[in-house]
C-alpha positions in Angstrom: 123.6 99.7 94.9 124.4 97.7 98.0 127.3 98.9 100.2 130.8 97.6 99.5 131.0 96.8 103.2 130.3 93.0 103.3 129.4 93.2 107.0 126.9 96.0 106.9 123.2 95.1 107.5 120.8 95.8 104.6 117.1 96.4 104.9 115.4 96.1 101.5 111.8 97.3 101.4 109.0 96.6 98.9 107.9 100.2 98.7 104.3 100.0 97.5 103.7 96.8 99.5 104.6 98.5 102.7 102.6 101.6 101.8 99.6 99.4 101.2 100.0 97.7 104.6 100.3 101.0 106.6 97.0 102.8 107.2 98.4 106.3 107.2 100.6 105.7 104.2 97.8 104.1 102.3 95.6 107.1 102.8 98.3 109.3 101.4 98.8 106.9 98.5 95.1 107.1 97.6 95.4 110.9 97.4 98.9 111.3 96.0 101.3 108.5 95.2 104.4 110.8 95.4 103.5 112.0 98.9 103.1 108.5 100.1 106.5 107.5 98.7 108.1 110.6 100.3 106.5 109.8 103.6 107.8 106.2 103.5 111.3 107.5 102.8 111.1 109.9 105.8 109.7 107.1 108.0 112.6 104.8 107.0 115.1 107.6 107.5 113.9 107.9 111.1 114.1 104.1 111.4 117.7 104.2 110.1 118.5 106.7 112.8 118.5 104.0 115.4 119.2 101.0 113.2 122.7 101.1 111.7 122.9 99.8 108.2 121.8 100.5 104.6 118.2 100.9 103.6 116.9 100.3 100.0 113.3 101.0 99.0 112.2 99.4 95.7 109.2 100.8 93.8 107.6 99.1 90.9 107.8 100.9 87.6 106.8 97.9 85.5 103.8 99.6 83.9 105.8 102.6 82.7 107.8 103.1 79.6 111.1 103.4 81.5 113.6 101.2 79.8 116.2 101.4 82.7 116.1 101.3 86.4 116.5 104.6 88.2 118.3 104.9 91.5 118.7 107.8 93.8 119.4 108.7 97.4 116.9 110.6 99.5 117.5 111.3 103.2 120.3 108.7 103.3 117.8 106.1 101.9 118.6 104.4 98.5 115.5 104.5 96.3 115.1 102.2 93.3 112.4 102.4 90.6 112.4 99.1 88.6 112.6 99.1 84.9 109.7 98.4 82.5 108.3 94.9 82.9 110.2 94.3 86.1 108.4 94.1 89.5 109.8 95.1 92.8 109.5 91.4 93.8 111.8 90.4 91.0 114.3 93.1 91.9 114.3 92.1 95.5 114.6 88.4 94.8 117.6 89.0 92.5 119.2 91.4 95.0 118.9 89.0 97.9 120.3 86.2 95.7 123.3 88.3 94.8 124.4 89.1 98.4 127.2 87.0 99.7 126.2 87.0 103.4 122.5 86.9 103.2 122.1 86.7 107.0 122.8 90.5 106.9 119.8 91.1 104.6 116.3 91.8 106.0 113.3 92.2 103.7 110.2 94.2 104.4 107.3 92.9 102.3 104.0 91.1 102.8 104.5 89.1 99.6 104.5 85.4 100.4 106.7 84.3 97.5 109.4 86.8 98.3 109.2 85.8 102.0 109.6 82.1 101.1 112.6 82.8 98.8 114.2 85.1 101.4 113.9 82.5 104.1 115.3 79.8 101.8 118.3 82.0 101.1 118.8 82.5 104.9 117.7 86.2 104.9 115.3 87.5 107.5 111.9 89.2 107.3 110.4 92.1 109.3 107.3 91.3 111.2 103.8 92.6 110.2 104.1 95.0 113.1 106.6 97.0 111.0 103.9 97.7 108.5 101.7 99.6 111.0 98.9 97.2 111.8 
């Protein structure tokens, strides 16, 4: 799903992880998961407005019966739902590993293992301030 442009910056976001780290999004999530996902897409669409590059949000679908990943584009944001038995972390790790120029990849997650892998692969991480603390 990544751009064919090998010089384009990519922000890949662990969707539910970021939602759980942002107070407003977490309140929405506790009432309606779909509203929280939509609010995150809109927030990142605004962010994309002043940061040039591609944004991919990954949501876990590991506990569903979906046999395949689903991918769509909403408000110029690429949205991925993982397949059954696949976590967002696994998808992100595989995605970052597959990118040729990993210095162009930034990951937004609060997951320590993904952060360690990303840094080992020379990718970058967004600070906790991004999450809305």
